[in-house]
N, C-alpha and C positions, 0 to 999 in steps of 0.2 A: 333299892336292892337289899335283899334280906341276907342274913349271915350264912344261910345254906346255899347261896348262889342263885336263888330264884329272883325274878324281877316281877314286881307287882305293878300293873299298869291300870290307872283309872282314867276314864275319859268321861267328861261331863260337858254339857252345853245348855245354854239358855238362849234361844233365838230372840233377836230384837226386830220387831216389825212383823211383816206379813207371814202368816203361818199357813203353808200350803202342803200338798202331798210331796213326799220325797220317795225315792226308790229304796234307799237303805240308810241306816245309821250304823256305822261300823268302822273298823280299822283294817288297813291293808299292810301286811308285813312282807319282807323279803326273807326267805329261808334258803340256806345253802342248797344248791342244785343237786348235790349228792344225796340229799334226804328225800328219796323218791318212794320209799315204802311208807304207806299211810295206814294207821289204825285209829279207830275212834269209837266212842260210846255215844250213840245218838240214834237218830232215825235213819233207816236205810232198808235194803242195801243200795237202792237206786237213788237218783237225785230226787229231791223233794223240797217243797216250798210251803210257807205257812198255810196256804189253802189246800194242800194235799197231804198234810201230815197224817191224816187218818188212814191213808193207804200205805204208810211206811212204818215198819215195826221198830220199836225201841230195842236196841241191842248193841253188841260189840261186833265191829266189822273191820276187815283188813283188805287192802287192795294196793296195787301199784298206782302211781300218780296218773298214768295214762288211762287206767280203767275208771277213774272217777268222773271223767268228762265225756260229754256226748258231742259227736261231730255234727253239729247243726249245719244245714245248707248255707245259711248266712250266720257267720260267727256271732255269738252272743254270750251273755252270762251263762255259765253251765256248771253242773256238778254240785249244786248246793245240797248240803245235808243239814237237817234241822234238829233242834233240841239237843245239841251236842254238849255233853258234860266234859269230855276231854278229847283231844286229838293229839296224836304223836306222829311226827314226821322223822324218819330215821334212814340211815344208810344201811347197807347190807349187814353191817356188824351190829346194828341195833343202837348206834349212837346218833343222837339228834336232839330234838326239841319236843317237849310236852307242853301243851297249852290247856289250861283249865279256866273256865269262866266262873265268876261269882254266881252267875245264873246261866242256864243253858244258852248257847250261842248257835247261830247258823254259820256254817263254815263252807268254804270251797278252797281248793288248791289247784293252781294252774301252772303249766310250764312256760307260760307267756304272761305278759303284763296286761292290765285292763286297757291301756293305751293301744296295744297291738290288737286286741279284740275289737275295739271301737273303729280302728282304721281298716280292718280287713273286710272284704266283701265276699270272699270265698275261703273255705277252710285251709286250702294250700297256702294262703297268705299269712297264716298264724306261725310266726317264727319264734321258736323256743329261745328263751334267755339262757345262755350258756352258764351264767353265774348263779342265778337265783330262781326260786319258785315263788309265785305270788300266793300268799296265804291270806284269805279274807276271813275276818272274825267279825260277824255282824250281830249287833244287839237287836235290831228290828229290821224287817225286810218286807217289802210290798209283795202281796200275793200275785199269782200269775194271770188271773182273769184279764181279758182284754177285749176291746171292741172288734178285734180281728175275727173272732168267732161268735160275736154277738152278745157277749156278757161282760160287763165291766167288773172290776175287782169289788168284792163285797166290802161294805164299810168296816166290818170286823177284821179285814185283812189289809187295810190301808195304813200307811205310815204318815203321820202328820208331823211337821216340824214343830216340836214343842220341847220343853225342858226334858233332858235325859241324863242318865248316868249309867255306865256299865264298867266292869272291871274284869281283868283276867290276869293270870299268873303264867309267866314263861319259866320253865324249869329245864335244866340240862338233863338229857336222857342218856344213860349208858347201856350198853348191850346186855348187861346182866340184870337189868331192872325191868320188871313188867310195868307198862304204863298205867294199867288199872290199879295196881298196888301203889304206885307212886302217887296217883290221883287221890287215893284214900288217905295216904300219909300226909298229903298237903291239905287235907280237910274236906275232901269230897264236896267241894263247892258246887252248888246247883243240883246236887243229887237228891 
């Protein structure tokens, strides 16, 4: 914890043994449910993944939490935004949390947990958590190619379990501070 109240988090790993493909290397955080206003600087405005970043423009975007996710027929991972430099989740007064990565991250924010998504077979089974929002901060993520449509994920968009390190900063956000300005003040990591 830094003197200014920010929290610096570093995650590193070195697998022991078999190195195979994984879906994602990242962190999952719980954020107060009242922080349903989302703004970020990264790829958008729609959901995008490593193998579709060319179709998503780098810019600053804002949306309500519900607007970030897509109602797939069968619930699954949704709403990813790639190459994100910062993301702010705030309440209606602008108070909340700013997250900045040492390098660009892939992010998603859901009103339910990953466990709820995995258990649901239909969208109506997604029960929102009344206390917290799930915030995913991902260092590396598998592309979307799949044998369901005839093409496997390209090698360049695969994630192998190998040594990794990534870091991010959590900073309190108050209503009178612009998240982009605070990001620059924190050092504009990954920019």
